[in-house]
N, CA, C and O atoms as a GROMACS GRO file, in nm:
protein
  328
    1UNK      N    1   5.900  -3.876  -2.209
    1UNK     CA    2   5.869  -3.816  -2.081
    1UNK      C    3   5.932  -3.676  -2.077
    1UNK      O    4   6.049  -3.659  -2.111
    2UNK      N    5   5.854  -3.578  -2.035
    2UNK     CA    6   5.901  -3.440  -2.032
    2UNK      C    7   5.999  -3.421  -1.916
    2UNK      O    8   5.988  -3.486  -1.812
    3UNK      N    9   6.093  -3.331  -1.937
    3UNK     CA   10   6.192  -3.302  -1.833
    3UNK      C   11   6.125  -3.224  -1.720
    3UNK      O   12   6.044  -3.135  -1.745
    4UNK      N   13   6.160  -3.258  -1.598
    4UNK     CA   14   6.109  -3.189  -1.481
    4UNK      C   15   6.187  -3.059  -1.460
    4UNK      O   16   6.310  -3.058  -1.474
    5UNK      N   17   6.119  -2.948  -1.427
    5UNK     CA   18   6.191  -2.825  -1.399
    5UNK      C   19   6.270  -2.839  -1.269
    5UNK      O   20   6.225  -2.909  -1.178
    6UNK      N   21   6.385  -2.774  -1.260
    6UNK     CA   22   6.464  -2.785  -1.136
    6UNK      C   23   6.388  -2.721  -1.019
    6UNK      O   24   6.326  -2.616  -1.034
    7UNK      N   25   6.394  -2.787  -0.904
    7UNK     CA   26   6.326  -2.736  -0.786
    7UNK      C   27   6.429  -2.702  -0.679
    7UNK      O   28   6.538  -2.759  -0.674
    8UNK      N   29   6.391  -2.609  -0.595
    8UNK     CA   30   6.477  -2.574  -0.482
    8UNK      C   31   6.491  -2.696  -0.390
    8UNK      O   32   6.399  -2.777  -0.379
    9UNK      N   33   6.605  -2.707  -0.325
    9UNK     CA   34   6.623  -2.819  -0.234
    9UNK      C   35   6.534  -2.806  -0.111
    9UNK      O   36   6.517  -2.903  -0.037
   10UNK      N   37   6.478  -2.689  -0.089
   10UNK     CA   38   6.388  -2.666   0.023
   10UNK      C   39   6.241  -2.671  -0.018
   10UNK      O   40   6.153  -2.638   0.062
   11UNK      N   41   6.213  -2.710  -0.141
   11UNK     CA   42   6.077  -2.711  -0.193
   11UNK      C   43   5.982  -2.792  -0.104
   11UNK      O   44   5.877  -2.742  -0.065
   12UNK      N   45   6.019  -2.914  -0.071
   12UNK     CA   46   5.932  -3.000   0.010
   12UNK      C   47   5.918  -2.946   0.152
   12UNK      O   48   5.812  -2.958   0.213
   13UNK      N   49   6.024  -2.889   0.206
   13UNK     CA   50   6.017  -2.829   0.339
   13UNK      C   51   5.914  -2.717   0.341
   13UNK      O   52   5.830  -2.712   0.430
   14UNK      N   53   5.920  -2.628   0.243
   14UNK     CA   54   5.825  -2.517   0.235
   14UNK      C   55   5.683  -2.568   0.214
   14UNK      O   56   5.589  -2.520   0.276
   15UNK      N   57   5.670  -2.666   0.127
   15UNK     CA   58   5.537  -2.718   0.093
   15UNK      C   59   5.470  -2.780   0.216
   15UNK      O   60   5.356  -2.748   0.248
   16UNK      N   61   5.541  -2.870   0.283
   16UNK     CA   62   5.481  -2.940   0.397
   16UNK      C   63   5.471  -2.851   0.520
   16UNK      O   64   5.381  -2.871   0.602
   17UNK      N   65   5.560  -2.756   0.536
   17UNK     CA   66   5.548  -2.660   0.646
   17UNK      C   67   5.424  -2.574   0.628
   17UNK      O   68   5.352  -2.546   0.724
   18UNK      N   69   5.399  -2.534   0.507
   18UNK     CA   70   5.279  -2.456   0.477
   18UNK      C   71   5.153  -2.535   0.504
   18UNK      O   72   5.056  -2.482   0.558
   19UNK      N   73   5.154  -2.662   0.467
   19UNK     CA   74   5.037  -2.747   0.494
   19UNK      C   75   5.015  -2.764   0.644
   19UNK      O   76   4.902  -2.763   0.690
   20UNK      N   77   5.123  -2.781   0.718
   20UNK     CA   78   5.111  -2.795   0.863
   20UNK      C   79   5.058  -2.669   0.930
   20UNK      O   80   4.975  -2.676   1.020
   21UNK      N   81   5.107  -2.555   0.885
   21UNK     CA   82   5.059  -2.428   0.941
   21UNK      C   83   4.912  -2.405   0.907
   21UNK      O   84   4.835  -2.357   0.990
   22UNK      N   85   4.872  -2.440   0.785
   22UNK     CA   86   4.732  -2.428   0.745
   22UNK      C   87   4.644  -2.519   0.830
   22UNK      O   88   4.536  -2.479   0.872
   23UNK      N   89   4.690  -2.641   0.854
   23UNK     CA   90   4.616  -2.737   0.936
   23UNK      C   91   4.596  -2.682   1.077
   23UNK      O   92   4.485  -2.682   1.129
   24UNK      N   93   4.705  -2.636   1.138
   24UNK     CA   94   4.698  -2.583   1.275
   24UNK      C   95   4.611  -2.459   1.282
   24UNK      O   96   4.534  -2.442   1.377
   25UNK      N   97   4.622  -2.372   1.184
   25UNK     CA   98   4.542  -2.248   1.183
   25UNK      C   99   4.394  -2.279   1.172
   25UNK      O  100   4.313  -2.214   1.239
   26UNK      N  101   4.357  -2.376   1.091
   26UNK     CA  102   4.215  -2.411   1.077
   26UNK      C  103   4.159  -2.464   1.208
   26UNK      O  104   4.050  -2.424   1.248
   27UNK      N  105   4.232  -2.553   1.273
   27UNK     CA  106   4.184  -2.608   1.400
   27UNK      C  107   4.173  -2.497   1.505
   27UNK      O  108   4.072  -2.489   1.576
   28UNK      N  109   4.275  -2.414   1.516
   28UNK     CA  110   4.273  -2.306   1.616
   28UNK      C  111   4.165  -2.202   1.587
   28UNK      O  112   4.103  -2.150   1.680
   29UNK      N  113   4.142  -2.172   1.461
   29UNK     CA  114   4.041  -2.073   1.424
   29UNK      C  115   3.901  -2.123   1.461
   29UNK      O  116   3.822  -2.048   1.520
   30UNK      N  117   3.870  -2.247   1.428
   30UNK     CA  118   3.738  -2.300   1.462
   30UNK      C  119   3.723  -2.318   1.613
   30UNK      O  120   3.614  -2.297   1.667
   31UNK      N  121   3.829  -2.356   1.680
   31UNK     CA  122   3.824  -2.372   1.824
   31UNK      C  123   3.802  -2.236   1.892
   31UNK      O  124   3.724  -2.225   1.987
   32UNK      N  125   3.869  -2.132   1.842
   32UNK     CA  126   3.850  -1.998   1.897
   32UNK      C  127   3.708  -1.948   1.872
   32UNK      O  128   3.649  -1.881   1.958
   33UNK      N  129   3.654  -1.979   1.755
   33UNK     CA  130   3.515  -1.942   1.728
   33UNK      C  131   3.419  -2.011   1.823
   33UNK      O  132   3.324  -1.950   1.870
   34UNK      N  133   3.444  -2.138   1.851
   34UNK     CA  134   3.361  -2.210   1.948
   34UNK      C  135   3.375  -2.154   2.088
   34UNK      O  136   3.277  -2.146   2.162
   35UNK      N  137   3.497  -2.115   2.124
   35UNK     CA  138   3.519  -2.056   2.256
   35UNK      C  139   3.443  -1.925   2.270
   35UNK      O  140   3.382  -1.899   2.373
   36UNK      N  141   3.446  -1.842   2.165
   36UNK     CA  142   3.372  -1.715   2.169
   36UNK      C  143   3.222  -1.740   2.177
   36UNK      O  144   3.151  -1.668   2.248
   37UNK      N  145   3.174  -1.839   2.105
   37UNK     CA  146   3.032  -1.872   2.110
   37UNK      C  147   2.994  -1.924   2.249
   37UNK      O  148   2.887  -1.889   2.301
   38UNK      N  149   3.079  -2.005   2.308
   38UNK     CA  150   3.054  -2.052   2.445
   38UNK      C  151   3.049  -1.936   2.544
   38UNK      O  152   2.962  -1.931   2.631
   39UNK      N  153   3.141  -1.844   2.529
   39UNK     CA  154   3.144  -1.728   2.619
   39UNK      C  155   3.020  -1.642   2.604
   39UNK      O  156   2.964  -1.594   2.702
   40UNK      N  157   2.979  -1.622   2.479
   40UNK     CA  158   2.863  -1.538   2.450
   40UNK      C  159   2.735  -1.602   2.505
   40UNK      O  160   2.649  -1.532   2.558
   41UNK      N  161   2.722  -1.735   2.491
   41UNK     CA  162   2.602  -1.804   2.538
   41UNK      C  163   2.610  -1.848   2.684
   41UNK      O  164   2.510  -1.889   2.742
   42UNK      N  165   2.727  -1.839   2.743
   42UNK     CA  166   2.746  -1.877   2.882
   42UNK      C  167   2.734  -2.027   2.905
   42UNK      O  168   2.684  -2.071   3.008
   43UNK      N  169   2.780  -2.104   2.811
   43UNK     CA  170   2.771  -2.250   2.820
   43UNK      C  171   2.904  -2.311   2.861
   43UNK      O  172   3.007  -2.244   2.868
   44UNK      N  173   2.899  -2.440   2.888
   44UNK     CA  174   3.022  -2.516   2.911
   44UNK      C  175   3.096  -2.524   2.778
   44UNK      O  176   3.042  -2.483   2.675
   45UNK      N  177   3.216  -2.576   2.776
   45UNK     CA  178   3.295  -2.570   2.652
   45UNK      C  179   3.249  -2.667   2.542
   45UNK      O  180   3.332  -2.728   2.475
   46UNK      N  181   3.118  -2.680   2.524
   46UNK     CA  182   3.069  -2.770   2.420
   46UNK      C  183   3.102  -2.718   2.280
   46UNK      O  184   3.142  -2.795   2.194
   47UNK      N  185   3.084  -2.589   2.257
   47UNK     CA  186   3.113  -2.534   2.125
   47UNK      C  187   3.263  -2.524   2.098
   47UNK      O  188   3.307  -2.529   1.983
   48UNK      N  189   3.342  -2.510   2.204
   48UNK     CA  190   3.487  -2.512   2.187
   48UNK      C  191   3.532  -2.648   2.134
   48UNK      O  192   3.611  -2.657   2.040
   49UNK      N  193   3.480  -2.753   2.197
   49UNK     CA  194   3.514  -2.888   2.152
   49UNK      C  195   3.456  -2.917   2.014
   49UNK      O  196   3.523  -2.977   1.929
   50UNK      N  197   3.334  -2.874   1.991
   50UNK     CA  198   3.271  -2.894   1.860
   50UNK      C  199   3.348  -2.818   1.752
   50UNK      O  200   3.368  -2.870   1.642
   51UNK      N  201   3.389  -2.696   1.783
   51UNK     CA  202   3.467  -2.617   1.687
   51UNK      C  203   3.602  -2.682   1.657
   51UNK      O  204   3.647  -2.681   1.542
   52UNK      N  205   3.665  -2.738   1.760
   52UNK     CA  206   3.793  -2.806   1.739
   52UNK      C  207   3.773  -2.929   1.650
   52UNK      O  208   3.856  -2.956   1.562
   53UNK      N  209   3.666  -3.004   1.671
   53UNK     CA  210   3.639  -3.122   1.589
   53UNK      C  211   3.606  -3.085   1.445
   53UNK      O  212   3.651  -3.151   1.351
   54UNK      N  213   3.526  -2.980   1.427
   54UNK     CA  214   3.494  -2.935   1.291
   54UNK      C  215   3.621  -2.885   1.221
   54UNK      O  216   3.644  -2.918   1.105
   55UNK      N  217   3.701  -2.808   1.291
   55UNK     CA  218   3.827  -2.760   1.234
   55UNK      C  219   3.919  -2.874   1.198
   55UNK      O  220   3.984  -2.871   1.094
   56UNK      N  221   3.926  -2.975   1.284
   56UNK     CA  222   4.009  -3.092   1.258
   56UNK      C  223   3.961  -3.167   1.135
   56UNK      O  224   4.041  -3.208   1.051
   57UNK      N  225   3.830  -3.183   1.124
   57UNK     CA  226   3.774  -3.253   1.009
   57UNK      C  227   3.798  -3.178   0.878
   57UNK      O  228   3.841  -3.237   0.779
   58UNK      N  229   3.770  -3.049   0.878
   58UNK     CA  230   3.789  -2.970   0.757
   58UNK      C  231   3.936  -2.958   0.719
   58UNK      O  232   3.972  -2.962   0.601
   59UNK      N  233   4.021  -2.943   0.819
   59UNK     CA  234   4.165  -2.934   0.792
   59UNK      C  235   4.217  -3.067   0.737
   59UNK      O  236   4.305  -3.068   0.650
   60UNK      N  237   4.164  -3.177   0.787
   60UNK     CA  238   4.205  -3.308   0.736
   60UNK      C  239   4.164  -3.327   0.590
   60UNK      O  240   4.242  -3.378   0.509
   61UNK      N  241   4.043  -3.285   0.558
   61UNK     CA  242   3.996  -3.293   0.419
   61UNK      C  243   4.083  -3.206   0.329
   61UNK      O  244   4.122  -3.248   0.221
   62UNK      N  245   4.113  -3.085   0.374
   62UNK     CA  246   4.197  -2.994   0.297
   62UNK      C  247   4.337  -3.054   0.275
   62UNK      O  248   4.390  -3.048   0.164
   63UNK      N  249   4.394  -3.110   0.380
   63UNK     CA  250   4.528  -3.170   0.369
   63UNK      C  251   4.525  -3.288   0.273
   63UNK      O  252   4.615  -3.302   0.190
   64UNK      N  253   4.425  -3.372   0.284
   64UNK     CA  254   4.412  -3.487   0.194
   64UNK      C  255   4.403  -3.442   0.048
   64UNK      O  256   4.469  -3.499  -0.039
   65UNK      N  257   4.320  -3.341   0.022
   65UNK     CA  258   4.305  -3.292  -0.115
   65UNK      C  259   4.435  -3.233  -0.168
   65UNK      O  260   4.470  -3.255  -0.284
   66UNK      N  261   4.505  -3.158  -0.086
   66UNK     CA  262   4.632  -3.100  -0.131
   66UNK      C  263   4.735  -3.208  -0.161
   66UNK      O  264   4.810  -3.197  -0.258
   67UNK      N  265   4.738  -3.311  -0.078
   67UNK     CA  266   4.833  -3.419  -0.102
   67UNK      C  267   4.795  -3.498  -0.227
   67UNK      O  268   4.882  -3.539  -0.303
   68UNK      N  269   4.667  -3.521  -0.248
   68UNK     CA  270   4.623  -3.593  -0.368
   68UNK      C  271   4.649  -3.510  -0.493
   68UNK      O  272   4.690  -3.565  -0.595
   69UNK      N  273   4.627  -3.380  -0.487
   69UNK     CA  274   4.656  -3.294  -0.602
   69UNK      C  275   4.804  -3.288  -0.630
   69UNK      O  276   4.845  -3.279  -0.746
   70UNK      N  277   4.885  -3.294  -0.526
   70UNK     CA  278   5.030  -3.296  -0.543
   70UNK      C  279   5.075  -3.420  -0.617
   70UNK      O  280   5.167  -3.415  -0.698
   71UNK      N  281   5.010  -3.533  -0.588
   71UNK     CA  282   5.042  -3.656  -0.659
   71UNK      C  283   4.995  -3.647  -0.803
   71UNK      O  284   5.059  -3.701  -0.894
   72UNK      N  285   4.884  -3.579  -0.825
   72UNK     CA  286   4.828  -3.569  -0.959
   72UNK      C  287   4.915  -3.489  -1.054
   72UNK      O  288   4.914  -3.517  -1.174
   73UNK      N  289   4.988  -3.393  -1.004
   73UNK     CA  290   5.074  -3.314  -1.092
   73UNK      C  291   5.181  -3.400  -1.157
   73UNK      O  292   5.210  -3.386  -1.276
   74UNK      N  293   5.240  -3.488  -1.078
   74UNK     CA  294   5.340  -3.577  -1.136
   74UNK      C  295   5.273  -3.684  -1.222
   74UNK      O  296   5.332  -3.732  -1.319
   75UNK      N  297   5.150  -3.720  -1.186
   75UNK     CA  298   5.080  -3.826  -1.257
   75UNK      C  299   5.027  -3.784  -1.393
   75UNK      O  300   4.994  -3.871  -1.474
   76UNK      N  301   5.018  -3.655  -1.422
   76UNK     CA  302   4.966  -3.610  -1.550
   76UNK      C  303   5.055  -3.652  -1.665
   76UNK      O  304   5.006  -3.671  -1.777
   77UNK      N  305   5.183  -3.666  -1.641
   77UNK     CA  306   5.274  -3.704  -1.747
   77UNK      C  307   5.278  -3.856  -1.770
   77UNK      O  308   5.339  -3.902  -1.866
   78UNK      N  309   5.215  -3.931  -1.683
   78UNK     CA  310   5.216  -4.075  -1.697
   78UNK      C  311   5.115  -4.118  -1.801
   78UNK      O  312   5.016  -4.050  -1.825
   79UNK      N  313   5.140  -4.230  -1.862
   79UNK     CA  314   5.054  -4.278  -1.969
   79UNK      C  315   4.919  -4.328  -1.918
   79UNK      O  316   4.819  -4.313  -1.988
   80UNK      N  317   4.914  -4.387  -1.799
   80UNK     CA  318   4.789  -4.444  -1.750
   80UNK      C  319   4.693  -4.338  -1.697
   80UNK      O  320   4.576  -4.368  -1.676
   81UNK      N  321   4.738  -4.215  -1.675
   81UNK     CA  322   4.653  -4.106  -1.635
   81UNK      C  323   4.603  -4.112  -1.492
   81UNK      O  324   4.515  -4.035  -1.455
   82UNK      N  325   4.656  -4.200  -1.412
   82UNK     CA  326   4.612  -4.211  -1.272
   82UNK      C  327   4.690  -4.113  -1.188
   82UNK      O  328   4.669  -4.106  -1.067
   0.00000   0.00000   0.00000
């Protein structure tokens, strides 16, 4: 088994804080886009809610993929390849 490179004691804090900020930014960005679309079309906040849901869905997929890829980095050195 190969030796792991030394990591900063704040590595996980930075990693997960970045993921949280990315998640929040995606939701807020899509929600703001929906709000602007609602304002432009003069509608009720249907696009604001739709934008928030789309942002939530895409941010969730992104977070899931990042977490799965994070597991994969450690898993590459394992014999079973999972």
